[in-house]
C-alpha atoms as one frame of an Amber mdcrd trajectory, in Angstrom:
protein
   7.016  19.825   5.755   9.792  17.547   4.523   8.843  13.896   4.277  10.773
  11.110   6.014   8.825   8.431   4.148  10.386   5.030   3.518   9.138   1.905
   1.765  10.288  -1.618   2.595   9.300  -4.553   0.409   9.649  -8.318   0.711
   8.950 -10.969  -1.905   7.394 -14.131  -0.493   8.317 -17.408  -2.195   6.969
 -20.578  -0.538  10.076 -22.622  -1.361  12.229 -20.182   0.603   9.854 -19.860
   3.576  10.450 -23.221   5.227   8.300 -24.682   8.002  11.106 -24.113  10.503
  11.427 -20.453   9.479   7.661 -20.008   9.657   7.460 -21.446  13.182  10.409
 -19.385  14.448   8.967 -16.185  12.986   5.541 -16.950  14.421   7.126 -17.459
  17.840   8.548 -13.920  17.652   5.077 -12.488  16.986   3.563 -14.733  19.660
   5.909 -13.211  22.231   5.050  -9.637  21.305   1.399  -9.954  20.223  -0.311
 -13.273  21.072  -3.623 -12.145  19.539  -1.950 -11.441  16.202  -0.237 -14.833
  16.273  -3.587 -16.516  16.930  -5.161 -14.744  13.960  -2.275 -15.828  11.735
  -2.719 -19.467  12.769  -6.387 -19.312  11.768  -5.633 -18.743   8.088  -6.661
 -21.730   5.996  -4.082 -21.082   3.278  -0.449 -21.082   4.355   0.468 -18.361
   1.841  -2.067 -15.985   3.446  -0.649 -16.758   6.887   2.909 -16.173   5.664
   2.101 -12.854   3.991   0.354 -11.613   7.130   3.210 -12.855   9.284   5.762
 -11.008   7.131   3.682  -7.827   7.460   3.766  -8.093  11.259   7.511  -8.718
  11.207   8.050  -5.686   8.970   6.282  -3.317  11.311   8.191  -4.702  14.323
  11.462  -4.298  12.406  10.389  -0.729  11.577  10.098   0.024  15.298  13.474
  -1.546  16.025  15.188   0.459  13.267  13.667   3.667  14.621  14.961   2.919
  18.114  11.507   2.152  19.532  11.097  -0.846  21.834   8.498  -3.102  20.110
   7.485  -4.629  23.439   6.011  -1.334  24.719   3.972  -0.557  21.602   0.271
  -1.337  21.495  -1.366  -1.506  18.073  -5.033  -0.992  17.326  -7.193  -0.645
  14.215  -9.632   1.968  13.000 -13.268   1.124  12.260 -12.228   0.550   8.655
  -9.501  -1.868   9.766  -6.394   0.282   9.322  -3.698  -0.586  11.921  -2.078
   2.218  13.881  -0.010   2.742  17.022  -2.454   3.323  19.865   0.082   3.812
  22.655   2.368   5.124  23.892   2.119   8.527  22.242   5.161   9.039  20.031
   6.698  12.399  19.229   6.760  12.878  16.321   3.913  10.469  15.497   4.676
   7.411  13.398   2.310   6.584  10.573   2.525   3.361   8.616   0.572   1.211
   6.185   1.050  -2.324   4.878  -0.166  -3.871   1.647   0.359  -7.068  -0.281
  -0.509  -8.557  -3.635   0.529 -11.969  -4.925   4.199 -12.414  -3.852   4.908
  -8.871  -2.672   4.442  -7.462   0.818   5.262  -3.765   1.288   5.379  -1.377
   4.227   5.388   2.430   3.976   6.072   4.568   7.028   6.799   8.155   7.926
   7.250  10.326  10.984   5.328  13.585  10.655   2.948  15.770  12.627  -0.290
  14.325  11.276  -2.474  11.775  13.070  -0.906   8.404  12.255  -4.223   6.819
  11.236  -4.660   9.167   8.301  -1.221  10.254   7.192   0.080   7.563   4.854
  -1.199   4.835   2.561   0.377   2.371   0.156  -0.952   0.058  -2.513   0.805
  -2.321  -4.900  -0.472  -4.560  -7.675   1.074  -7.105 -10.001   0.739  -6.238
 -13.665  -1.394  -9.052 -14.986  -4.950  -9.840 -15.968  -6.498 -12.282 -13.481
  -7.696 -15.616 -14.816  -8.436 -15.863 -18.518 -10.258 -12.566 -18.888  -9.648
 -10.258 -21.797  -8.395  -6.793 -20.957 -11.688  -5.033 -21.856 -13.720  -7.433
 -19.685 -11.207  -7.030 -16.847 -11.591  -3.244 -16.908 -15.350  -3.576 -17.293
 -15.594  -5.322 -13.898 -14.465  -2.098 -12.161 -15.506   0.338 -14.860 -17.997
   2.145 -12.647 -15.066   3.215 -10.411 -13.310   5.012 -13.268 -14.069   8.445
 -14.684 -14.783   8.948 -18.424 -11.368  10.608 -18.758  -9.668   7.604 -17.153
 -11.480   5.238 -19.521 -10.217   7.349 -22.418  -6.635   7.330 -21.120  -6.640
   3.558 -20.610  -7.927   2.623 -24.037  -5.786   5.169 -25.872  -2.760   2.983
 -25.125  -1.054   1.417 -28.126  -0.663  -2.057 -26.579  -2.313  -4.219 -23.921
   0.768  -3.819 -21.735   0.581  -0.027 -21.942  -3.153  -0.100 -21.177  -2.540
  -2.390 -18.219   0.172  -0.099 -16.841  -2.102   2.924 -17.127  -4.969   1.130
 -15.410  -2.868  -0.052 -12.466  -1.311   3.379 -11.931  -4.842   4.725 -11.620
  -6.037   1.966  -9.342  -3.056   1.960  -6.968  -3.294   5.758  -6.752  -6.956
   5.574  -5.747  -6.230   2.839  -3.198  -3.196   4.578  -1.678  -5.045   7.890
  -1.331  -8.071   6.386   0.421  -5.840   4.237   2.659  -3.931   7.351   3.714
  -7.235   8.934   4.699  -8.067   5.836   6.716 -11.172   5.122   4.650 -12.490
   1.635   4.093 -14.767   0.007   1.565 -17.578   2.106   0.229 -15.575   5.138
  -0.908 -16.522   6.060  -4.476 -13.287   5.674  -6.438 -14.751   7.738  -9.252
 -14.252  10.784  -7.025 -10.495  10.289  -7.478  -9.180  10.820 -11.007  -5.553
  10.221 -11.940  -3.845  11.043 -15.216  -0.645   8.979 -15.046   0.890  10.611
 -18.122   0.447  14.188 -16.935   0.713  13.111 -13.271  -2.325  15.101 -12.318
  -4.556  13.934  -9.473  -7.993  15.394  -8.851 -10.418  14.630  -6.056 -13.973
  15.804  -6.692 -12.575  17.772  -9.625  -9.931  19.649  -7.613  -6.266  19.019
  -6.846  -5.945  18.290  -3.098  -3.530  20.455  -1.119  -0.513  19.250   0.845
  -0.044  15.746  -0.537   2.968  13.816  -1.789   2.440  10.819  -4.093   5.309
   8.527  -5.044   4.975   6.027  -7.893   7.354   3.060  -7.986   7.931  -0.260
  -9.728   9.450  -3.500  -8.452  10.530  -6.608 -10.372  10.271 -10.193  -9.183
  11.916 -12.302 -11.889   9.551 -11.837 -14.862   6.797 -10.196 -12.822   6.382
  -6.433 -12.515   4.583  -4.664  -9.681   3.376  -1.071  -9.702   2.818   0.805
  -6.472   1.934   4.215  -5.082   2.563   5.772  -1.674   0.280   8.623  -0.646
   1.366  10.860   2.209  -0.451  13.865   3.621   2.083  16.517   4.608  -0.450
  19.158   5.553   0.620  22.137   3.487   2.221  23.202   0.244   1.742  22.111
  -3.337   0.728  18.534  -4.053   3.394  16.596  -5.957   3.221  13.349  -7.923
   6.659  11.880  -8.612   8.093   8.636  -9.881  11.014   7.211  -7.912  13.057
   7.101 -11.134  12.819  10.901 -11.341  15.465  11.198  -8.623  17.863   8.613
 -10.124
């Protein structure tokens, strides 16, 4: 099955998101989904409210671009909290997933024949070490979610930057894959092993069938973000590609 997957990304900068723009955008969501607007207003931090608001706007824009009237769409969430289109039934189905980290909000979507709650997942992360941690201590905090081979790959890097890149490729791959499956917290990330250099993904020691994984990078001034989109196509050989491969 050929993929129709697209990724849209927005960088959020507080100085550019004025109070007037925030209120006008919130009014749009309030008209279409009052419950979502209420949840956005409850955020204590304005940046969290703005990122969530942008995510809601992105998925409404997605519907508009696909020729679907946003006013007739009803969204719901799975038990693990993944949003999906509950009604009306679309043909072909529309799967989507939204993620954000720091200043970046990204939406991945695709129209294929798989249930929309478990067809696509996206994850992005900014390449940096939080706080004042050293790189080894940073990795140690999630070390039990990495396989021995992944530990070896990370620390075989020649520089901290290279090690950081390797780690985040692994982590965003694990996140994107489990999000595509519609799984929430509690999934053992050690079951998913990713070799970013060889671009080999294994789940429980085997390569899953019928998946497409796309690795990508985005720049925001001096900041770099790494991301992965995982899409289940249902058949054929699993492929792991970097967006630069097609350029």
